PDB file of N, CA, C and O in Angstrom:
ATOM      1  N   MET A   1       0.814  -1.201   0.000  1.00  0.00           N
ATOM      2  CA  MET A   1       0.000   0.000   0.000  1.00  0.00           C
ATOM      3  C   MET A   1       0.858   1.266   0.000  1.00  0.00           C
ATOM      4  O   MET A   1       0.319   2.372  -0.059  1.00  0.00           O
ATOM      5  N   GLU A   2       2.175   1.122   0.065  1.00  0.00           N
ATOM      6  CA  GLU A   2       3.046   2.296   0.085  1.00  0.00           C
ATOM      7  C   GLU A   2       2.884   3.160  -1.160  1.00  0.00           C
ATOM      8  O   GLU A   2       3.005   4.382  -1.076  1.00  0.00           O
ATOM      9  N   GLY A   3       2.614   2.556  -2.304  1.00  0.00           N
ATOM     10  CA  GLY A   3       2.504   3.306  -3.539  1.00  0.00           C
ATOM     11  C   GLY A   3       1.143   3.921  -3.778  1.00  0.00           C
ATOM     12  O   GLY A   3       0.956   4.647  -4.755  1.00  0.00           O
ATOM     13  N   TYR A   4       0.188   3.644  -2.903  1.00  0.00           N
ATOM     14  CA  TYR A   4      -1.165   4.155  -3.083  1.00  0.00           C
ATOM     15  C   TYR A   4      -1.326   5.521  -2.428  1.00  0.00           C
ATOM     16  O   TYR A   4      -0.665   5.823  -1.435  1.00  0.00           O
ATOM     17  N   TRP A   5      -2.201   6.336  -2.987  1.00  0.00           N
ATOM     18  CA  TRP A   5      -2.549   7.640  -2.436  1.00  0.00           C
ATOM     19  C   TRP A   5      -3.264   7.404  -1.116  1.00  0.00           C
ATOM     20  O   TRP A   5      -4.308   6.752  -1.093  1.00  0.00           O
ATOM     21  N   LYS A   6      -2.728   7.919  -0.019  1.00  0.00           N
ATOM     22  CA  LYS A   6      -3.320   7.700   1.296  1.00  0.00           C
ATOM     23  C   LYS A   6      -4.412   8.742   1.521  1.00  0.00           C
ATOM     24  O   LYS A   6      -4.198   9.769   2.165  1.00  0.00           O
ATOM     25  N   SER A   7      -5.587   8.444   0.971  1.00  0.00           N
ATOM     26  CA  SER A   7      -6.701   9.395   0.979  1.00  0.00           C
ATOM     27  C   SER A   7      -8.028   8.650   1.016  1.00  0.00           C
ATOM     28  O   SER A   7      -8.143   7.516   0.550  1.00  0.00           O
ATOM     29  N   ASP A   8      -9.019   9.315   1.578  1.00  0.00           N
ATOM     30  CA  ASP A   8     -10.380   8.768   1.551  1.00  0.00           C
ATOM     31  C   ASP A   8     -10.966   8.815   0.145  1.00  0.00           C
ATOM     32  O   ASP A   8     -11.993   8.187  -0.112  1.00  0.00           O
ATOM     33  N   GLU A   9     -10.332   9.548  -0.768  1.00  0.00           N
ATOM     34  CA  GLU A   9     -10.796   9.662  -2.150  1.00  0.00           C
ATOM     35  C   GLU A   9     -10.303   8.513  -3.033  1.00  0.00           C
ATOM     36  O   GLU A   9     -10.762   8.375  -4.166  1.00  0.00           O
ATOM     37  N   LEU A  10      -9.376   7.686  -2.536  1.00  0.00           N
ATOM     38  CA  LEU A  10      -8.870   6.551  -3.309  1.00  0.00           C
ATOM     39  C   LEU A  10     -10.001   5.549  -3.542  1.00  0.00           C
ATOM     40  O   LEU A  10     -10.811   5.298  -2.649  1.00  0.00           O
ATOM     41  N   ARG A  11     -10.049   4.979  -4.747  1.00  0.00           N
ATOM     42  CA  ARG A  11     -11.082   4.000  -5.100  1.00  0.00           C
ATOM     43  C   ARG A  11     -10.431   2.757  -5.673  1.00  0.00           C
ATOM     44  O   ARG A  11      -9.459   2.842  -6.424  1.00  0.00           O
ATOM     45  N   LEU A  12     -10.970   1.606  -5.318  1.00  0.00           N
ATOM     46  CA  LEU A  12     -10.556   0.331  -5.889  1.00  0.00           C
ATOM     47  C   LEU A  12     -11.809  -0.316  -6.462  1.00  0.00           C
ATOM     48  O   LEU A  12     -12.767  -0.583  -5.736  1.00  0.00           O
ATOM     49  N   VAL A  13     -11.796  -0.563  -7.748  1.00  0.00           N
ATOM     50  CA  VAL A  13     -12.928  -1.211  -8.405  1.00  0.00           C
ATOM     51  C   VAL A  13     -12.548  -2.666  -8.623  1.00  0.00           C
ATOM     52  O   VAL A  13     -11.499  -2.961  -9.197  1.00  0.00           O
ATOM     53  N   ASN A  14     -13.397  -3.571  -8.167  1.00  0.00           N
ATOM     54  CA  ASN A  14     -13.148  -4.999  -8.311  1.00  0.00           C
ATOM     55  C   ASN A  14     -14.470  -5.692  -8.621  1.00  0.00           C
ATOM     56  O   ASN A  14     -15.518  -5.046  -8.614  1.00  0.00           O
ATOM     57  N   PRO A  15     -14.439  -6.981  -8.891  1.00  0.00           N
ATOM     58  CA  PRO A  15     -15.694  -7.675  -9.240  1.00  0.00           C
ATOM     59  C   PRO A  15     -16.784  -7.588  -8.172  1.00  0.00           C
ATOM     60  O   PRO A  15     -17.964  -7.765  -8.472  1.00  0.00           O
ATOM     61  N   ASP A  16     -16.387  -7.315  -6.918  1.00  0.00           N
ATOM     62  CA  ASP A  16     -17.369  -7.213  -5.839  1.00  0.00           C
ATOM     63  C   ASP A  16     -17.962  -5.813  -5.704  1.00  0.00           C
ATOM     64  O   ASP A  16     -18.905  -5.610  -4.940  1.00  0.00           O
ATOM     65  N   GLY A  17     -17.416  -4.853  -6.437  1.00  0.00           N
ATOM     66  CA  GLY A  17     -17.907  -3.479  -6.345  1.00  0.00           C
ATOM     67  C   GLY A  17     -16.771  -2.493  -6.179  1.00  0.00           C
ATOM     68  O   GLY A  17     -15.653  -2.736  -6.635  1.00  0.00           O
ATOM     69  N   ILE A  18     -17.059  -1.377  -5.524  1.00  0.00           N
ATOM     70  CA  ILE A  18     -16.073  -0.318  -5.321  1.00  0.00           C
ATOM     71  C   ILE A  18     -15.752  -0.230  -3.841  1.00  0.00           C
ATOM     72  O   ILE A  18     -16.652  -0.159  -3.004  1.00  0.00           O
ATOM     73  N   THR A  19     -14.460  -0.235  -3.520  1.00  0.00           N
ATOM     74  CA  THR A  19     -14.006  -0.006  -2.158  1.00  0.00           C
ATOM     75  C   THR A  19     -13.474   1.412  -2.111  1.00  0.00           C
ATOM     76  O   THR A  19     -12.662   1.804  -2.950  1.00  0.00           O
ATOM     77  N   ARG A  20     -13.927   2.180  -1.136  1.00  0.00           N
ATOM     78  CA  ARG A  20     -13.581   3.606  -1.051  1.00  0.00           C
ATOM     79  C   ARG A  20     -12.698   3.883   0.152  1.00  0.00           C
ATOM     80  O   ARG A  20     -13.021   3.505   1.279  1.00  0.00           O
ATOM     81  N   GLY A  21     -11.564   4.559  -0.106  1.00  0.00           N
ATOM     82  CA  GLY A  21     -10.681   4.991   0.969  1.00  0.00           C
ATOM     83  C   GLY A  21      -9.485   4.071   1.171  1.00  0.00           C
ATOM     84  O   GLY A  21      -9.600   2.848   1.089  1.00  0.00           O
ATOM     85  N   TRP A  22      -8.322   4.693   1.438  1.00  0.00           N
ATOM     86  CA  TRP A  22      -7.065   3.950   1.606  1.00  0.00           C
ATOM     87  C   TRP A  22      -7.185   2.888   2.689  1.00  0.00           C
ATOM     88  O   TRP A  22      -6.798   1.739   2.476  1.00  0.00           O
ATOM     89  N   GLN A  23      -7.719   3.263   3.852  1.00  0.00           N
ATOM     90  CA  GLN A  23      -7.805   2.319   4.963  1.00  0.00           C
ATOM     91  C   GLN A  23      -8.755   1.165   4.635  1.00  0.00           C
ATOM     92  O   GLN A  23      -8.456   0.016   4.963  1.00  0.00           O
ATOM     93  N   ALA A  24      -9.873   1.443   4.007  1.00  0.00           N
ATOM     94  CA  ALA A  24     -10.822   0.391   3.635  1.00  0.00           C
ATOM     95  C   ALA A  24     -10.196  -0.573   2.624  1.00  0.00           C
ATOM     96  O   ALA A  24     -10.432  -1.779   2.679  1.00  0.00           O
ATOM     97  N   ILE A  25      -9.398  -0.033   1.703  1.00  0.00           N
ATOM     98  CA  ILE A  25      -8.722  -0.892   0.726  1.00  0.00           C
ATOM     99  C   ILE A  25      -7.700  -1.770   1.423  1.00  0.00           C
ATOM    100  O   ILE A  25      -7.609  -2.963   1.133  1.00  0.00           O
ATOM    101  N   LEU A  26      -6.926  -1.194   2.341  1.00  0.00           N
ATOM    102  CA  LEU A  26      -5.970  -1.991   3.121  1.00  0.00           C
ATOM    103  C   LEU A  26      -6.699  -3.075   3.908  1.00  0.00           C
ATOM    104  O   LEU A  26      -6.265  -4.227   3.917  1.00  0.00           O
ATOM    105  N   ASP A  27      -7.788  -2.725   4.560  1.00  0.00           N
ATOM    106  CA  ASP A  27      -8.565  -3.707   5.333  1.00  0.00           C
ATOM    107  C   ASP A  27      -9.069  -4.831   4.435  1.00  0.00           C
ATOM    108  O   ASP A  27      -9.062  -5.996   4.835  1.00  0.00           O
ATOM    109  N   ARG A  28      -9.508  -4.488   3.222  1.00  0.00           N
ATOM    110  CA  ARG A  28      -9.983  -5.506   2.278  1.00  0.00           C
ATOM    111  C   ARG A  28      -8.850  -6.435   1.881  1.00  0.00           C
ATOM    112  O   ARG A  28      -9.017  -7.655   1.867  1.00  0.00           O
ATOM    113  N   TYR A  29      -7.683  -5.855   1.555  1.00  0.00           N
ATOM    114  CA  TYR A  29      -6.526  -6.679   1.194  1.00  0.00           C
ATOM    115  C   TYR A  29      -6.177  -7.650   2.322  1.00  0.00           C
ATOM    116  O   TYR A  29      -5.918  -8.829   2.078  1.00  0.00           O
ATOM    117  N   LEU A  30      -6.171  -7.147   3.552  1.00  0.00           N
ATOM    118  CA  LEU A  30      -5.811  -7.994   4.689  1.00  0.00           C
ATOM    119  C   LEU A  30      -6.836  -9.106   4.918  1.00  0.00           C
ATOM    120  O   LEU A  30      -6.478 -10.206   5.338  1.00  0.00           O
ATOM    121  N   ALA A  31      -8.104  -8.818   4.643  1.00  0.00           N
ATOM    122  CA  ALA A  31      -9.146  -9.835   4.810  1.00  0.00           C
ATOM    123  C   ALA A  31      -9.087 -10.885   3.698  1.00  0.00           C
ATOM    124  O   ALA A  31      -9.269 -12.075   3.955  1.00  0.00           O
ATOM    125  N   VAL A  32      -8.833 -10.443   2.465  1.00  0.00           N
ATOM    126  CA  VAL A  32      -8.820 -11.350   1.322  1.00  0.00           C
ATOM    127  C   VAL A  32      -7.526 -12.156   1.263  1.00  0.00           C
ATOM    128  O   VAL A  32      -7.537 -13.335   0.909  1.00  0.00           O
ATOM    129  N   TYR A  33      -6.422 -11.518   1.608  1.00  0.00           N
ATOM    130  CA  TYR A  33      -5.101 -12.155   1.537  1.00  0.00           C
ATOM    131  C   TYR A  33      -4.527 -12.238   2.948  1.00  0.00           C
ATOM    132  O   TYR A  33      -3.776 -11.361   3.375  1.00  0.00           O
ATOM    133  N   ALA A  34      -4.884 -13.289   3.659  1.00  0.00           N
ATOM    134  CA  ALA A  34      -4.456 -13.448   5.045  1.00  0.00           C
ATOM    135  C   ALA A  34      -2.937 -13.539   5.175  1.00  0.00           C
ATOM    136  O   ALA A  34      -2.370 -13.090   6.171  1.00  0.00           O
ATOM    137  N   GLU A  35      -2.288 -14.110   4.186  1.00  0.00           N
ATOM    138  CA  GLU A  35      -0.833 -14.252   4.191  1.00  0.00           C
ATOM    139  C   GLU A  35      -0.246 -13.501   3.002  1.00  0.00           C
ATOM    140  O   GLU A  35      -0.808 -13.561   1.909  1.00  0.00           O
ATOM    141  N   PRO A  36       0.871 -12.793   3.184  1.00  0.00           N
ATOM    142  CA  PRO A  36       1.483 -12.073   2.054  1.00  0.00           C
ATOM    143  C   PRO A  36       1.785 -12.972   0.853  1.00  0.00           C
ATOM    144  O   PRO A  36       1.750 -12.501  -0.283  1.00  0.00           O
ATOM    145  N   THR A  37       2.080 -14.249   1.078  1.00  0.00           N
ATOM    146  CA  THR A  37       2.389 -15.151  -0.031  1.00  0.00           C
ATOM    147  C   THR A  37       1.175 -15.404  -0.915  1.00  0.00           C
ATOM    148  O   THR A  37       1.331 -15.827  -2.061  1.00  0.00           O
ATOM    149  N   GLU A  38      -0.027 -15.156  -0.410  1.00  0.00           N
ATOM    150  CA  GLU A  38      -1.250 -15.351  -1.195  1.00  0.00           C
ATOM    151  C   GLU A  38      -1.499 -14.202  -2.172  1.00  0.00           C
ATOM    152  O   GLU A  38      -2.282 -14.344  -3.110  1.00  0.00           O
ATOM    153  N   MET A  39      -0.840 -13.072  -1.956  1.00  0.00           N
ATOM    154  CA  MET A  39      -1.106 -11.883  -2.756  1.00  0.00           C
ATOM    155  C   MET A  39      -0.557 -11.973  -4.176  1.00  0.00           C
ATOM    156  O   MET A  39      -1.177 -11.445  -5.099  1.00  0.00           O
ATOM    157  N   GLY A  40       0.561 -12.611  -4.374  1.00  0.00           N
ATOM    158  CA  GLY A  40       1.164 -12.634  -5.695  1.00  0.00           C
ATOM    159  C   GLY A  40       1.762 -11.279  -6.023  1.00  0.00           C
ATOM    160  O   GLY A  40       2.078 -10.505  -5.120  1.00  0.00           O
ATOM    161  N   GLN A  41       1.920 -10.985  -7.307  1.00  0.00           N
ATOM    162  CA  GLN A  41       2.471  -9.716  -7.757  1.00  0.00           C
ATOM    163  C   GLN A  41       1.415  -8.982  -8.578  1.00  0.00           C
ATOM    164  O   GLN A  41       0.812  -9.557  -9.483  1.00  0.00           O
ATOM    165  N   LEU A  42       1.202  -7.734  -8.263  1.00  0.00           N
ATOM    166  CA  LEU A  42       0.232  -6.930  -8.990  1.00  0.00           C
ATOM    167  C   LEU A  42       0.864  -6.375 -10.257  1.00  0.00           C
ATOM    168  O   LEU A  42       1.958  -5.812 -10.229  1.00  0.00           O
ATOM    169  N   ARG A  43       0.163  -6.542 -11.357  1.00  0.00           N
ATOM    170  CA  ARG A  43       0.535  -5.891 -12.608  1.00  0.00           C
ATOM    171  C   ARG A  43      -0.650  -5.023 -12.996  1.00  0.00           C
ATOM    172  O   ARG A  43      -1.784  -5.498 -13.040  1.00  0.00           O
ATOM    173  N   LEU A  44      -0.395  -3.778 -13.270  1.00  0.00           N
ATOM    174  CA  LEU A  44      -1.460  -2.857 -13.609  1.00  0.00           C
ATOM    175  C   LEU A  44      -1.215  -2.304 -15.002  1.00  0.00           C
ATOM    176  O   LEU A  44      -0.221  -1.617 -15.239  1.00  0.00           O
ATOM    177  N   ASP A  45      -2.120  -2.604 -15.920  1.00  0.00           N
ATOM    178  CA  ASP A  45      -2.049  -2.072 -17.270  1.00  0.00           C
ATOM    179  C   ASP A  45      -2.882  -0.789 -17.304  1.00  0.00           C
ATOM    180  O   ASP A  45      -4.089  -0.821 -17.065  1.00  0.00           O
ATOM    181  N   THR A  46      -2.240   0.324 -17.600  1.00  0.00           N
ATOM    182  CA  THR A  46      -2.930   1.613 -17.625  1.00  0.00           C
ATOM    183  C   THR A  46      -3.800   1.713 -18.874  1.00  0.00           C
ATOM    184  O   THR A  46      -3.313   1.573 -19.995  1.00  0.00           O
ATOM    185  N   LEU A  47      -5.077   1.955 -18.668  1.00  0.00           N
ATOM    186  CA  LEU A  47      -6.008   2.122 -19.770  1.00  0.00           C
ATOM    187  C   LEU A  47      -6.187   3.596 -20.113  1.00  0.00           C
ATOM    188  O   LEU A  47      -6.364   3.962 -21.275  1.00  0.00           O
ATOM    189  N   GLU A  48      -6.136   4.428 -19.085  1.00  0.00           N
ATOM    190  CA  GLU A  48      -6.322   5.858 -19.298  1.00  0.00           C
ATOM    191  C   GLU A  48      -5.697   6.612 -18.132  1.00  0.00           C
ATOM    192  O   GLU A  48      -5.768   6.165 -16.988  1.00  0.00           O
ATOM    193  N   SER A  49      -5.096   7.735 -18.419  1.00  0.00           N
ATOM    194  CA  SER A  49      -4.602   8.603 -17.354  1.00  0.00           C
ATOM    195  C   SER A  49      -4.836  10.049 -17.762  1.00  0.00           C
ATOM    196  O   SER A  49      -4.735  10.406 -18.936  1.00  0.00           O
ATOM    197  N   ARG A  50      -5.148  10.866 -16.777  1.00  0.00           N
ATOM    198  CA  ARG A  50      -5.425  12.274 -17.047  1.00  0.00           C
ATOM    199  C   ARG A  50      -4.870  13.102 -15.892  1.00  0.00           C
ATOM    200  O   ARG A  50      -5.179  12.833 -14.731  1.00  0.00           O
ATOM    201  N   LEU A  51      -4.061  14.097 -16.200  1.00  0.00           N
ATOM    202  CA  LEU A  51      -3.519  14.999 -15.199  1.00  0.00           C
ATOM    203  C   LEU A  51      -4.626  15.952 -14.765  1.00  0.00           C
ATOM    204  O   LEU A  51      -5.199  16.661 -15.592  1.00  0.00           O
ATOM    205  N   LEU A  52      -4.924  15.970 -13.473  1.00  0.00           N
ATOM    206  CA  LEU A  52      -5.982  16.829 -12.954  1.00  0.00           C
ATOM    207  C   LEU A  52      -5.427  18.152 -12.445  1.00  0.00           C
ATOM    208  O   LEU A  52      -6.006  19.212 -12.682  1.00  0.00           O
ATOM    209  N   THR A  53      -4.301  18.082 -11.744  1.00  0.00           N
ATOM    210  CA  THR A  53      -3.574  19.245 -11.248  1.00  0.00           C
ATOM    211  C   THR A  53      -2.098  18.916 -11.406  1.00  0.00           C
ATOM    212  O   THR A  53      -1.765  17.788 -11.769  1.00  0.00           O
ATOM    213  N   PRO A  54      -1.210  19.854 -11.150  1.00  0.00           N
ATOM    214  CA  PRO A  54       0.215  19.544 -11.296  1.00  0.00           C
ATOM    215  C   PRO A  54       0.694  18.364 -10.446  1.00  0.00           C
ATOM    216  O   PRO A  54       1.700  17.739 -10.780  1.00  0.00           O
ATOM    217  N   ASP A  55      -0.013  18.049  -9.348  1.00  0.00           N
ATOM    218  CA  ASP A  55       0.430  16.935  -8.505  1.00  0.00           C
ATOM    219  C   ASP A  55      -0.633  15.859  -8.292  1.00  0.00           C
ATOM    220  O   ASP A  55      -0.499  15.042  -7.382  1.00  0.00           O
ATOM    221  N   GLN A  56      -1.685  15.841  -9.110  1.00  0.00           N
ATOM    222  CA  GLN A  56      -2.724  14.816  -9.011  1.00  0.00           C
ATOM    223  C   GLN A  56      -3.132  14.337 -10.401  1.00  0.00           C
ATOM    224  O   GLN A  56      -3.207  15.112 -11.355  1.00  0.00           O
ATOM    225  N   ALA A  57      -3.391  13.037 -10.480  1.00  0.00           N
ATOM    226  CA  ALA A  57      -3.835  12.455 -11.753  1.00  0.00           C
ATOM    227  C   ALA A  57      -4.926  11.436 -11.492  1.00  0.00           C
ATOM    228  O   ALA A  57      -5.022  10.858 -10.410  1.00  0.00           O
ATOM    229  N   LEU A  58      -5.737  11.232 -12.500  1.00  0.00           N
ATOM    230  CA  LEU A  58      -6.730  10.168 -12.491  1.00  0.00           C
ATOM    231  C   LEU A  58      -6.163   9.061 -13.369  1.00  0.00           C
ATOM    232  O   LEU A  58      -5.844   9.287 -14.536  1.00  0.00           O
ATOM    233  N   VAL A  59      -6.042   7.879 -12.809  1.00  0.00           N
ATOM    234  CA  VAL A  59      -5.494   6.753 -13.563  1.00  0.00           C
ATOM    235  C   VAL A  59      -6.505   5.616 -13.487  1.00  0.00           C
ATOM    236  O   VAL A  59      -6.949   5.238 -12.403  1.00  0.00           O
ATOM    237  N   ILE A  60      -6.860   5.080 -14.636  1.00  0.00           N
ATOM    238  CA  ILE A  60      -7.746   3.919 -14.718  1.00  0.00           C
ATOM    239  C   ILE A  60      -6.920   2.793 -15.290  1.00  0.00           C
ATOM    240  O   ILE A  60      -6.325   2.921 -16.359  1.00  0.00           O
ATOM    241  N   GLY A  61      -6.887   1.690 -14.569  1.00  0.00           N
ATOM    242  CA  GLY A  61      -6.082   0.567 -15.006  1.00  0.00           C
ATOM    243  C   GLY A  61      -6.803  -0.752 -14.806  1.00  0.00           C
ATOM    244  O   GLY A  61      -7.808  -0.834 -14.100  1.00  0.00           O
ATOM    245  N   LEU A  62      -6.278  -1.760 -15.432  1.00  0.00           N
ATOM    246  CA  LEU A  62      -6.806  -3.112 -15.322  1.00  0.00           C
ATOM    247  C   LEU A  62      -5.715  -3.948 -14.688  1.00  0.00           C
ATOM    248  O   LEU A  62      -4.585  -3.960 -15.175  1.00  0.00           O
ATOM    249  N   SER A  63      -6.029  -4.639 -13.620  1.00  0.00           N
ATOM    250  CA  SER A  63      -4.993  -5.422 -12.943  1.00  0.00           C
ATOM    251  C   SER A  63      -5.040  -6.871 -13.381  1.00  0.00           C
ATOM    252  O   SER A  63      -6.077  -7.396 -13.789  1.00  0.00           O
ATOM    253  N   GLY A  64      -3.913  -7.478 -13.284  1.00  0.00           N
ATOM    254  CA  GLY A  64      -3.764  -8.898 -13.557  1.00  0.00           C
ATOM    255  C   GLY A  64      -2.548  -9.403 -12.823  1.00  0.00           C
ATOM    256  O   GLY A  64      -1.637  -8.632 -12.520  1.00  0.00           O
ATOM    257  N   CYS A  65      -2.521 -10.675 -12.535  1.00  0.00           N
ATOM    258  CA  CYS A  65      -1.372 -11.234 -11.814  1.00  0.00           C
ATOM    259  C   CYS A  65      -0.542 -12.073 -12.747  1.00  0.00           C
ATOM    260  O   CYS A  65       0.473 -12.634 -12.335  1.00  0.00           O
TER     261      CYS A  65
END
């Protein structure tokens, strides 16, 4: 989670729906992946990115392991 924006505005879209907020996403990861070895490696293919401000961007990606 170090690379994620630590904000309540962070969104994770998955087959179960949308998880909102950095802490909620971390909690979901910990519940779904009880052991770090179960997580595998995340690969994110960027589908679209848009610069919103000089230090913020909207990035839409598709993940795969």
